[in-house]
N, C-alpha and C positions, 0 to 999 in steps of 0.2 A: 538565192532563190529558195523559197520554202518547199519542203518535200510534201507532196500531196498524198493523202491517204488513198489506198486502193479502193476502187468502187465496189459497193456492195448493194444489197437489196434497196437501199434508199434511193438509188437512181431510177428505179422503176415506179413512178407514181401512178395512181389509179387512172388519171386522165390519159396518160401516155399509153398505158396498156389497152385502155378502151379504144383509143384512136388506132393503135396498131391492129387490134382485132377487127375493126371496121375495114381497114385497108386490106387485111387478109381475106375477109369474107368477099369483098368485091373482086379480088384477084383469084379466088378459088376456082373460077371457070377454067383456069389453066391447069390441066391435070397431066401427070405422066402418061405417056402413050400406053394404051391398053387399059387404062383406069376408067371405069364407068361411074357415073355420078351417084355417089352415096348409096350403093346397092346393099351394103352390109357394113356393120360397124367394125368388122374385121378387115375391111378393105376389099377391093375387087380387082386386083391386078393379077392376071394369069401368070402362073409359074411354069407353064409348059409341061405339066405332069399331072397325073390323077390325084384328086384329093377333094376336100370340102370346098364347095363353091356352087354357083348357079349356072355357069356356062357349060354346055356340052363339050366333052373332050373326045371320047371315042367309045365304040362298042367293042366288047371282047367276050370270049367264051367264059361261061360260068365255071369256076373252080370248085370241085367237090369239097365240101367241108365249110365253105363260107356261107354266110347267112342268106337264106332264100329271099330276104327282103331286098337284096341287091339286084335281083333278076328283073329285067324289063319284060313283063309278060306279053305286052302287045308286040314288041319286036320279036320275041321268042316264038310267038304263034305263027310267024311266017316260015319257019323251018322246023327242023327236027331237034335242034340243040337249044339249051338254055343260054340266053344272052344277057350280059350285064351292061348297062349304060353308065359309063363313067363321066363324072364332071371334072373340069379342070380345077386344080387347087388354086384358090385365091387367098392371098394373105396381104396384110397391111405392109406398105412400103415404109422404110425408115429413112429419114434424113438426119444426118449428123450436122449440127450447127456449131460453129465456133465464132466468137466475137473477140477481137483484139482488146485487151485490157491494159495495154501499155500506156504510159503517161502522155505519149504524143497524141493520144486520142482526146486529151483534155484541152484541146485548142479549138476555138477560144473557150474560156471557162464558162460553165453554166451560170446563169440561165440564158446565155446567148442562143437565139433560135437557130443559128447556124453551127452550133457546137457539133464537133465530129462524133463525140460519144453518143449524143442523143440520136443523131442520124443513123449510126451503126446499130444502136439498140432497136430503133424503130424498124429498120429493114429486117433485122433478125426476127423480131417478134411478129411482124406482119407476115413474113415468109412462113414462120411456124404456124400462125393462125390459118393461113391458106392451106397448108399441108394437113392440119388437123380438121379443117372444114371438110376435106375430102376423105375423112375417116382413116387417115394414115397415122403414122407414129413419128415422134420427134425425140431425138437425143441431143445432149450437149456434150461435145467431144471431151472436154476436160473436167466434167463433173466428177468429183471424187466419190460420190455416193453410188454404191453398187446397184441400188434400186433403179438407177437410170438405164441399166444394161438392157432391159426389155423394151425401152421406149416409153415416152410420156404421151398421155392422151388429152391433157388439158393445158390451156395457156398458162394458168397459174403455176402449174408444175414446171413449165419451161422457164418462167420468170425465176422461180426458186433455184432451179438448176444453174441458170446463168449467174445468179448471185453467188452460189456456192463455188462455181468455177473461178469467178473473179477473186475469191478469197482463198483459193487453194494454195497452200504453202508450197506444194510440189511444183507449181508453175513459176516460182520466183525466178526472175532473171530471164524468163522465156516468154513474157507476156505478149511480145510482138510477133511471135511465131506460133502457128498451130501445132498441137502435139502430133506425134507420128502415128497415133492411133490410140486405141483400136477402133477401126471403122468396119462395119459389116461388109462381108464380101458381096459384090454386086449391089452395094447400097448407093446412097446419095450423100453428098457432102456440100454444105454451103459455108464458105469462109467469108467473114466480114471484118475489114480493118483498113488501115491506111497503107500497109505493106511498103513502108519506107525503108525497111531493113534491106541489106544486100539481096539482090534477086537470087543469087546462087543459094543463099541460106534458106529462103522461102521455097525455092524450087525443090530443094532436097526433101523438105517436109511434105509438100504437095505430092511429089512423085512417090513417096512411101505410101500415102493414102491411095493414090491411083493404082499402085502396084497390087493392092488387094482387090482390084476390080471396081473400086468406088468411082462413081461418075459425079462430077462436081462443077460448081460455079463459084467464082470469086468476085466479091463486090469490093472494089477499092473506094474508100470514102475519103475525100479530100475537101478541105476548105478552099474556096476560090483564091484566097491569098497565097495558098501553097502552090496553086497551079500557075497563077498569073504574076505574082509578086508585084502588086501595084504601088508599092511604097515609093516615096521620093526623098531625095536629100540624104541626110545623115541618119542612119538607122542602126540600132544595136539589136542583134538577134540573140535570144537566150534559149538554150535547150531545156525542154521539160524533163528530160530523162538523165542526161549526162552532166548537167550543171555547167555546161560550157557556154561562153559568151563570145560573140564576134561583132566587132564594130566596123561598119562600112561607111566611109565618109560621103560617098556618092553612090547610092544603091543602083541608080540608073545605068551605071557603067557595066554592071554585071547581069542586068535583067535578061537580055537575049540569051546569054549562055545558060542562065539558070532555067529559063523556060524550056530550052532545048533539052537540058539534062533531065528535067521532070518528064518531058514527053518521051524521051528515050527510055527512061526507067519504066514507065507504064507500058510502053510498047514491048519491052523485054519481058515484062510479066505476062502480057497477052500471048506473046509468041511461045514462051516457055510452057504455059498452060495448054496451048493448042497442040503441043507435041503429044500429049496423052489424052486429047479430046475433051479437055475441060473448057468451060466458058469463062469469059471475063467481062465485067461491067464496071465502068467508072461512074461514081456518083458524086456530084458536087453538092455540098451542103446548102447552097442557096437555091437549089432546084427542088421541085416537088418529089416526094418519095415514090409515087405510083409508077412513073415510067421506068425507073431503075428496078423496082420490085417486080413488075410484070416481065421485064426483059430477063432478069435472073431466073424467075420461075419458068419462063418459056425455054431457056437454055437447059434447065434441069429436065423439063418435060421432054424436050427433043432427045436428050441423052438417055431417056428411059426406054427407047425403042429396042 
């Protein structure tokens, strides 16, 4: 079996990016709890302390030495002391996105419309588009470029970061597992892939991210053949990653067991993520993107409370 090259920027064509942006704009009505619609380009999510923003936070006594411009003269006129009206600090929320770049995502090969890689990329870019539409910030977890540390504000920058991450030599041999970090404390994480690796290995990575206070959602992208195994008769299976091949003379004899094991695997992922409050969405590549996208965004929004 031929070894396939790692995916790079070539997989993000202009039509695909435009479609993902449109899906993201339509889903942008789903905002993290506390986020008000596009009030400022720096975001509008209250941080529960005083700082730059538009929402009232509290009144306090004027401190000698600070600028008199901070005094609320109308409120101060009601008493004998100078009063300062503080606003709640509002800052952009950051979501860290990771997309599985392992070769198992190359099933079926492009340009098949049900290709797993295309579906995963579409989901990631559409989610990034929705996040950016609400004036928030996006990072790519395994982007090797330090400039990504402060977050990205344009979809083109997200595309470039995903391409860099896919070509990152440091990720060699670990493409099917998200990195352990760094993720921002109290931030958001969206992981997209097939997650067919052992659940224990994936759970360890996700738990490390969650341990920093990150709230997240996982989208498992599977082709319908991987879920249902509809093949009949004599079938030879070939691994895209390990180069292994297995011949089954009558695949129907093992279909029920296979389907149950796939169901158990996905349920183990869901249960493991629920232990630290993360959401789980399974997306079939023969289904529309929008329901899975909106479900994932809704789970992230609910976790932002």
